[in-house]
C-alpha positions in Angstrom: 0.0 0.2 -0.1 2.8 2.4 1.2 4.6 1.4 -2.8 1.7 3.3 -4.4 0.7 6.1 -1.9 3.6 8.4 -4.4 1.1 7.6 -7.6 -1.8 9.9 -5.7 0.3 13.2 -6.3 0.6 12.4 -9.8 -2.5 11.7 -10.1 -4.2 14.3 -8.9 -2.1 16.3 -10.7 -3.4 14.7 -13.6 -6.8 15.4 -12.6 -6.9 19.2 -12.5 -4.1 19.3 -16.2 -7.3 17.6 -17.2 -9.6 19.7 -15.6 -8.2 22.8 -16.4 -7.8 22.1 -20.4 -11.8 21.8 -20.5 -14.0 24.4 -22.3 -15.4 26.4 -19.7 -18.8 28.5 -19.9 -17.3 30.9 -18.2 -15.5 32.1 -21.8 -17.0 35.6 -23.2 -16.5 36.5 -26.4 -16.1 40.1 -28.1 -16.6 40.8 -31.3 -15.8 44.5 -31.1 -16.0 46.3 -35.0 -13.1 49.2 -34.7 -10.0 49.8 -31.7 -11.7 52.0 -29.0 -15.3 50.6 -29.0 -14.3 48.0 -26.3 -13.4 50.5 -24.5 -16.3 52.8 -24.9 -20.2 50.7 -24.9 -18.3 47.8 -23.7 -15.4 48.9 -21.5 -18.0 48.1 -17.9 -18.9 45.1 -19.2 -15.7 43.7 -20.0 -13.8 44.8 -16.9 -17.3 43.2 -14.7 -16.7 39.6 -16.7 -12.9 40.1 -15.9 -13.9 40.8 -12.0 -16.1 37.9 -11.6 -13.4 35.4 -13.2 -14.2 35.0 -16.3 -11.9 34.0 -19.6 -12.6 37.4 -21.7 -12.0 37.0 -25.5 -11.5 40.2 -27.8 -11.9 39.9 -31.4 -11.2 43.3 -33.6 -12.8 42.8 -36.3 -11.9 45.6 -38.9 -8.3 47.5 -39.2 -9.9 50.7 -38.2 -8.1 52.5 -41.3 -11.2 54.9 -42.1 -11.3 56.9 -39.9 -11.3 60.5 -40.8 -8.3 61.2 -38.5 -5.8 59.3 -40.9 -5.8 61.8 -43.9 -5.4 64.8 -40.2 -1.8 62.9 -39.5 -1.2 62.3 -42.6 -0.3 58.3 -42.2 -0.4 55.8 -44.7 -3.4 52.9 -43.9 -0.9 50.2 -42.6 0.5 53.3 -40.3 -2.5 54.3 -38.9 -3.9 50.9 -38.0 -0.7 49.8 -36.4 -1.1 52.9 -34.4 -4.9 53.1 -33.5 -3.6 48.7 -33.0 -1.3 50.5 -30.5 -3.7 52.1 -28.8 -6.2 49.3 -28.5 -3.0 47.2 -26.6 -3.1 49.7 -24.4 -6.7 50.2 -23.7 -7.1 46.2 -22.5 -4.2 46.0 -20.7 -5.8 49.1 -18.8 -9.4 47.2 -18.5 -7.8 44.4 -17.3 -7.7 41.7 -20.3 -4.9 39.4 -21.0 -3.3 40.6 -24.5 -2.9 36.3 -25.7 -6.9 36.6 -25.6 -6.9 39.3 -28.6 -7.7 38.2 -32.1 -7.2 40.6 -35.3 -9.7 39.6 -38.3 -8.0 43.0 -40.1 -11.5 42.8 -41.9 -11.3 46.5 -44.4 -13.6 48.5 -41.9 -16.6 50.9 -43.2 -16.7 47.2 -45.5 -17.7 45.0 -43.1 -20.8 42.6 -44.2 -23.1 40.2 -41.9 -21.7 37.4 -43.8 -17.8 38.1 -42.7 -18.8 38.2 -39.2 -21.2 35.2 -38.6 -18.2 33.2 -40.4 -15.9 34.7 -37.5 -18.5 33.5 -35.1 -18.8 30.1 -36.0 -15.5 29.8 -35.3 -15.5 30.8 -32.1 -18.9 29.1 -31.5 -16.6 26.3 -32.3 -13.9 26.5 -29.9 -15.7 27.2 -26.8 -18.8 26.0 -27.5 -19.9 26.9 -24.2 -19.5 30.3 -24.5 -21.2 34.0 -24.7 -20.8 36.1 -27.0 -21.4 39.6 -27.1 -21.3 42.8 -30.0 -23.5 45.5 -31.0 -26.9 46.6 -31.4 -29.0 45.3 -35.0 -30.5 48.7 -34.3 -27.0 50.7 -34.4 -27.3 53.4 -37.0 -22.9 52.2 -37.9 -23.4 49.9 -40.5 -19.8 47.7 -39.3 -22.1 48.4 -35.6 -25.0 46.8 -36.9 -23.6 44.1 -38.7 -21.9 42.8 -36.1 -24.9 41.8 -34.1 -27.5 40.8 -37.1 -24.8 38.5 -36.8 -24.2 37.5 -33.6 -28.8 37.3 -34.2 -29.0 35.2 -37.0 -26.2 32.5 -35.1 -28.2 32.7 -32.3 -31.9 32.4 -33.9 -29.9 29.4 -35.5 -28.7 27.8 -32.6 -25.2 27.8 -33.0 -24.4 30.1 -30.5 -26.8 29.8 -27.0 -25.9 32.9 -24.8 -25.4 36.3 -26.7 -25.9 40.5 -26.2 -26.2 43.0 -27.9 -24.9 46.4 -26.9 -25.6 49.7 -27.2 -23.5 52.9 -27.8 -23.8 56.3 -27.1 -23.7 57.5 -30.4 -27.9 57.0 -30.8 -31.2 56.6 -29.1 -32.2 52.9 -28.7 -35.7 52.5 -30.5 -38.3 52.7 -27.1 -39.9 49.3 -27.1 -36.2 47.6 -26.5 -35.8 46.2 -23.0 -32.8 48.4 -21.8 -30.5 46.1 -19.1 -27.2 47.4 -17.5 -23.9 46.1 -17.1 -23.1 45.4 -13.2 -20.9 48.8 -12.3 -19.1 49.4 -9.3 -16.9 52.8 -8.5 -13.9 50.5 -8.6 -14.0 50.1 -12.3 -12.9 53.8 -12.9 -9.5 53.3 -12.8 -9.6 50.7 -15.6 -12.1 53.2 -17.5 -9.4 55.7 -17.0 -6.5 54.0 -17.7 -8.1 52.6 -20.9 -8.6 56.3 -22.2 -5.6 57.3 -21.4 -4.4 54.4 -24.4 -6.8 56.5 -26.1 -5.3 60.1 -25.8 -1.0 59.1 -25.3 1.2 61.0 -28.3 3.9 60.2 -28.5 4.3 60.1 -31.9 8.0 58.8 -31.9 7.3 55.2 -30.6 3.4 55.4 -32.7 1.4 57.0 -30.2 -0.7 59.9 -31.3 -4.3 59.8 -29.3 -6.3 59.3 -32.0 -9.0 57.8 -30.4 -9.8 61.2 -28.9 -9.0 62.9 -31.8 -12.2 60.5 -33.1 -14.8 60.6 -30.5 -13.8 62.9 -28.1 -18.0 62.9 -26.9 -18.2 60.0 -26.7 -14.9 59.4 -24.1 -16.3 62.8 -22.5 -19.6 60.8 -22.2 -17.7 57.7 -20.9 -15.9 59.2 -18.5 -18.8 61.3 -16.9 -21.4 58.4 -16.9 -19.3 55.0 -17.2 -21.4 52.3 -17.9 -22.4 49.4 -20.5 -26.2 48.7 -21.8 -27.5 45.8 -24.0 -30.5 44.6 -24.8 -30.6 40.5 -25.3 -33.5 38.7 -27.8 -36.0 36.4 -27.2 -35.6 32.7 -29.4 -37.6 29.8 -30.0 
C-alpha cells in the first residue's frame, strides 16, 4: 500500500490538468468592429466579466483604417492601423484583458459584412462551445456595428450560439420598445476605465502613438468618463 502512495500526487495533478483543459462555460467573446469600441461601449462589461473570473476574449473585426483622423495625421492605412492597434493594446491592458486573448480579423473598416462576421462567430462558437457572445446591437446606425449585431442575432436564432447580448452605443438612442439592461458597475471600475482612456489619449509620435481615439470621438470618451456604463438588450429565441 505504501508503495502506491507516491502515485497519488501524480494522479491528482493529471486530474487537475485535465480539468483545466476543458472549455469553461465562463468564456466570453466580444466582437469589436473598431479600435476604441471595446472601451467606449463594452468597457464596463469587460471589466465586470474579468472581475467575476470569466475568460474574456476580444475579437477585433476590422483594421480601423477609415477614420477621418488618418488624413489629418497624414498616415498611410498601414501606419494608421498599426497606431490604432497600439492604442487598443494599451487600453485592453488598462481594462485588465490578457492580450493573448486578442485576435485581429483585419476586415476592411467600413466594408464589414454580416456574412464575414457570421464566419468569425462560427469559428469562436466551435472553439468555445459554451461561451457567451457579445456584439453591438443590430439597431446601431453604424453599418459595421449593426452588421456585427445582425450576424450574432442570426447565429443565435440558428442555434450556433446559445448566449448573446447586444450592446447599445452612446452614439444613438435605442428604440423605445427595447428592454434595455445595464451591466453591473462599481465605482472601483473607474480606475480601469481611466487607464483605458489614457491608451487612446497618449501622444508620443516617436513611438507610434497619436491619440487617435480621443481625436476621433472626444464626445464619446467624455460621456464615458462622466457616466461609465455598458447597456445592452437581448433577443428572445424560440
